[in-house]
C-alpha positions in Angstrom: -89.6 59.3 75.0 -88.5 61.4 78.0 -88.2 64.5 75.9 -91.8 64.0 74.7 -93.1 63.6 78.2 -91.2 66.7 79.4 -92.4 68.7 76.4 -96.0 67.6 76.9 -95.9 68.5 80.6 -94.4 71.9 79.9 -97.0 72.6 77.3 -99.8 71.5 79.6 -98.5 73.8 82.4 -98.1 76.8 80.2 -101.6 76.2 78.7 -103.3 76.0 82.0 -101.6 79.1 83.2 -102.7 81.0 80.1 -106.2 80.1 80.8 -109.4 80.1 78.7 -109.3 83.8 77.9 -105.9 83.5 76.1 -107.1 80.3 74.3 -110.2 82.2 73.0 -108.0 85.1 71.9 -105.7 82.7 70.0 -108.7 80.9 68.5 -110.3 84.2 67.3 -107.0 85.3 65.7 -106.6 82.0 63.9 -110.1 82.1 62.6 -109.7 85.7 61.4 -106.5 84.7 59.5 -108.1 81.7 57.9 -111.2 83.5 56.8 -109.5 86.6 55.4 -109.8 87.3 51.7 -106.0 87.5 51.3 -105.6 84.0 52.7 -108.4 82.6 50.5 -106.7 84.2 47.4 -103.4 82.6 48.3 -104.9 79.2 48.9 -106.8 79.4 45.6 -103.6 80.4 43.7 -101.6 77.7 45.4 -104.2 75.0 44.5 -104.2 76.2 40.9 -100.4 76.0 40.7 -100.3 72.5 42.2 -103.1 71.4 39.8 -101.2 72.7 36.8 -98.0 70.9 37.9 -99.9 67.7 38.4 -102.0 68.0 35.2 -100.2 70.4 32.8 -103.0 70.3 30.1 -105.6 72.7 31.1 -109.2 71.6 31.3 -111.2 73.3 28.6 -114.8 74.3 28.4 -116.8 74.9 25.3 -117.7 78.6 24.7 -119.4 78.3 21.3 -120.1 75.5 18.8 -120.4 76.9 15.3 -122.9 75.2 13.1 -123.0 72.0 15.2 -119.7 70.6 13.9 -117.2 69.2 16.3 -114.3 70.8 14.3 -115.8 74.3 14.7 -115.8 74.6 18.5 -114.4 77.5 20.4 -112.8 76.5 23.7 -111.3 78.4 26.6 -109.5 77.3 29.8 -111.8 76.4 32.7 -111.1 78.4 35.8 -112.3 75.8 38.3 
């Protein structure tokens, strides 16, 4: 408990010394990193990989139904 209080006090003091300008600089950097296309691509790929591990059978969508028969359907994996 004492370590937590000491850590919180040290963080508070360092944060107040850095000031609002540094806080805004850190905030802008974090927002730029989160909204970058590279980060979005990594997050999307990670979500797909996790989804495949949890549900190994891919979700399929119908591309074409030949002559209205259920046995003559063409399916492909759904990217969503």
